[in-house]
C-alpha positions in Angstrom: 3.1 -8.5 13.6 0.9 -10.6 15.9 3.8 -12.4 17.6 6.8 -10.5 19.0 10.0 -12.4 18.2 13.6 -12.3 17.2 15.9 -14.7 15.4 13.0 -15.1 12.9 13.2 -15.4 9.1 11.0 -14.2 6.2 10.5 -14.3 2.4 7.9 -13.4 -0.2 5.3 -15.7 -1.8 2.7 -14.2 -4.2 3.0 -10.6 -2.9 2.8 -11.5 0.8 5.6 -11.6 3.4 5.7 -14.9 5.3 7.5 -14.7 8.7 8.5 -17.9 10.4 10.1 -19.2 13.6 12.2 -17.2 16.0 12.2 -16.7 19.8 9.8 -14.9 22.0 12.3 -15.0 24.9 15.0 -17.1 26.4 14.3 -20.8 25.5 10.9 -19.9 24.1 11.4 -21.0 20.5 8.6 -20.7 18.0 7.0 -22.6 15.1 4.7 -19.7 14.3 4.1 -18.7 10.7 2.4 -15.4 10.0 1.7 -13.8 6.6 1.6 -10.0 6.0 -0.4 -8.6 3.0 0.9 -5.1 2.3 -2.2 -4.4 0.1 -4.5 -4.6 3.1 -2.0 -4.0 5.9 -3.2 -7.2 7.7 -1.7 -10.3 9.1 -2.9 -13.9 9.0 -1.8 -16.9 11.0 -0.9 -19.9 8.9 0.0 -23.6 9.6 2.9 -23.8 12.1 6.3 -25.1 11.1 6.8 -28.7 12.4 10.1 -27.8 14.2 10.1 -24.8 16.6 13.4 -23.0 16.1 15.3 -19.7 16.1 18.3 -18.5 14.1 17.0 -20.2 11.0 17.0 -18.9 7.5 14.6 -19.2 4.6 14.4 -19.1 0.8 11.6 -19.4 -1.7 11.7 -21.5 -4.9 8.7 -21.9 -7.2 6.4 -20.5 -4.5 7.6 -23.0 -1.9 9.3 -21.6 1.3 12.2 -23.6 2.6 13.1 -23.2 6.3 16.7 -24.2 6.9 18.8 -24.9 10.0 18.5 -22.9 13.3 18.6 -24.2 16.8 16.1 -25.8 19.2 15.2 -24.9 22.7 18.1 -27.0 24.1 20.5 -24.8 22.1 21.4 -27.6 19.7 22.2 -26.7 16.1 19.7 -28.2 13.5 20.2 -29.5 10.0 16.5 -29.6 9.5 14.9 -28.3 6.3 11.1 -28.1 6.1 9.1 -26.8 3.1 5.9 -24.7 3.2 3.4 -24.7 0.4 1.2 -21.6 0.6 -1.3 -23.0 -1.9 -2.2 -25.8 0.5 -1.1 -24.3 3.8 0.9 -27.4 4.5 4.5 -28.4 5.5 6.7 -31.3 4.4 10.2 -32.4 5.5 13.1 -32.4 3.0 16.6 -33.9 2.9 18.6 -32.7 5.9 21.4 -30.2 5.4 24.8 -31.9 5.7 26.0 -29.4 8.3 23.8 -28.5 11.3 24.0 -24.8 12.1 22.2 -21.7 13.3 22.6 -18.0 12.6 23.3 -18.8 9.0 22.3 -17.0 5.8 20.3 -18.3 2.9 19.8 -17.1 -0.7 18.3 -18.6 -3.8 19.9 -18.3 -7.3 18.4 -20.1 -10.4 16.2 -22.5 -8.4 19.0 -23.6 -6.0 19.2 -22.6 -2.3 22.6 -21.7 -0.9 23.2 -22.1 2.9 26.1 -19.9 4.0 28.1 -19.7 7.2 26.5 -20.0 10.6 27.5 -21.5 13.9 27.9 -25.1 15.0 30.5 -25.5 17.7 32.6 -22.9 15.9 31.9 -20.2 13.3 31.6 -21.8 9.9 32.7 -20.8 6.4 30.7 -23.7 5.0 28.5 -23.3 1.9 26.1 -26.0 0.9 23.6 -26.0 -2.0 20.1 -27.6 -2.0 18.4 -28.5 -5.3 14.6 -29.1 -4.7 14.4 -30.9 -8.1 16.5 -33.7 -6.7 16.0 -33.1 -3.0 19.7 -33.2 -2.5 22.6 -31.2 -1.2 26.2 -30.6 -2.4 29.2 -28.8 -1.1 30.3 -25.5 -2.7 33.3 -23.2 -2.3 33.8 -22.0 1.3 34.0 -18.4 2.2 37.7 -17.5 1.8 38.0 -15.1 4.8 36.9 -17.7 7.3 33.9 -18.7 9.4 31.2 -16.3 10.6 27.7 -16.4 12.0 25.0 -13.7 12.5 25.8 -12.6 9.0 23.2 -11.5 6.4 23.0 -12.2 2.7 21.2 -11.0 -0.3 21.3 -11.7 -4.1 21.6 -9.3 -7.0 21.8 -10.4 -10.7 22.8 -13.9 -9.7 25.5 -12.9 -7.2 25.1 -13.5 -3.5 26.6 -11.0 -1.1 27.5 -12.2 2.4 27.6 -9.2 4.7 28.9 -8.6 8.3 28.5 -11.1 11.1 30.6 -12.3 14.0 33.7 -14.5 14.3 36.2 -15.3 17.0 37.8 -11.8 16.6 34.5 -9.9 17.0 32.0 -8.0 15.0 32.7 -7.8 11.2 32.3 -5.3 8.5 33.4 -7.9 5.9 31.6 -8.3 2.6 32.2 -11.1 0.1 30.4 -11.9 -3.1 29.7 -15.4 -4.4 29.2 -16.3 -8.0 27.3 -19.7 -8.1 27.9 -20.2 -11.8 31.7 -20.0 -11.3 31.6 -21.4 -7.7 34.0 -18.5 -6.7 34.1 -15.8 -4.0 35.6 -12.3 -4.3 36.1 -9.6 -1.6 34.0 -6.4 -1.8 34.3 -3.1 0.0 33.6 -3.4 3.7 30.6 -1.8 5.3 31.2 1.6 6.9 30.1 0.2 10.3 30.6 -3.4 11.5 27.4 -5.3 12.3 26.2 -8.8 13.3 22.7 -10.2 13.5 21.6 -7.7 10.9 19.3 -8.1 7.9 20.0 -7.4 4.2 17.9 -7.0 1.1 17.9 -5.4 -2.3 16.0 -2.1 -2.5 15.9 -0.3 -5.9 19.0 -2.0 -7.1 21.0 -1.2 -4.0 22.0 -3.5 -1.2 20.7 -2.4 2.2 22.2 -3.6 5.4 19.7 -2.9 8.2 20.2 -2.8 12.0 22.1 -5.4 14.0 24.6 -5.3 16.8 28.0 -3.6 17.2 28.8 -3.6 20.9 25.1 -2.5 21.3 21.9 -2.8 19.3 21.8 -0.3 16.4 19.3 1.3 14.1 21.9 2.0 11.4 21.0 1.5 7.7 23.9 1.2 5.3 23.6 0.8 1.5 26.1 -0.6 -1.1 25.8 0.5 -4.7 27.5 -2.1 -6.9 27.8 0.5 -9.7 29.9 2.9 -7.6 31.3 0.0 -5.5 30.8 2.1 -2.4 28.8 2.2 0.8 26.7 5.1 2.0 24.5 5.7 5.1 20.8 5.9 4.8 18.1 7.3 7.3 18.2 5.2 10.5 15.3 3.0 11.5 13.0 4.5 14.2 13.7 1.4 16.4 17.1 -0.1 17.1 17.0 -3.8 16.7 19.1 -6.9 16.1 18.1 -10.5 15.0 15.5 -8.9 12.7 14.4 -9.8 9.2 13.8 -7.5 6.2 12.1 -7.8 2.8 11.2 -5.5 0.0 7.7 -5.6 -1.5 5.5 -3.1 -3.4 8.2 -0.3 -3.4 8.9 -0.4 0.4 11.6 -2.0 2.6 10.0 -3.6 5.6 12.1 -4.2 8.8 10.3 -6.8 10.9 10.6 -8.0 14.5 13.9 -8.4 16.2 15.4 -7.9 19.6 15.6 -4.6 21.5 17.5 -5.7 24.6 16.3 -7.0 28.0 13.0 -8.8 27.5 12.5 -6.8 24.3 11.3 -9.2 21.6 9.7 -6.9 19.0 6.5 -7.2 17.0 7.0 -3.8 15.3 7.2 -3.4 11.6 8.8 -0.3 10.0 8.8 0.6 6.3 11.3 2.7 4.4 10.2 4.4 1.1 12.4 6.2 -1.3 11.8 8.0 -4.6 
């Protein structure tokens, strides 16, 4: 990746991974947007996001990328939502999220974006849903186990899984599943190892929880199979990293950027393949 950074976010538009925001170091928060084409193995720099920030989250609806929340260089939580149109390489501002927060998780189900957890002045269990058709937000059922930030989330068959994170008790292995159609949460088996500031994605029908922090920065990869309702351990990443992002495209899971400790903002990209 051209720009080393952590606290970044990414999603896929038309078979390219778009990576946005993050931090290059203490207080150096970025508006950078870079697109990776796995077909050519090349990166391109796109129009920068209007608001530099780290600890944001993103989701794509109808080929529009929505950048949600985060914090600015003063450390203040943001409720900003900005939308990127890859067809025109332009950004626009949308209705602000009701609750300002960073280190949140975002996932999209049926054309609606769900913003989950995060940090304001305390860890949040707040869930708010954004509908781009009406450019409006509404409150949804809160996470029942309490607030957390530095969590990851992914979606499978219309169910959102909120994974790991950090609360006032420490690092979590907690997993909860949210059904937007019923507006209900249920508990799922905990991860084998707790992790915060990790990434999560679906790879070949299985939920992968990648990297993060657990008293130290880890390269651990854990996988949850909803059919067996159990977690297993997968081959570790070559590079231990937290505050990374991960996405699956063209049969590979990509772990992108993150933090390696010290001054270690990463620009490395590592890919996992499996038969």
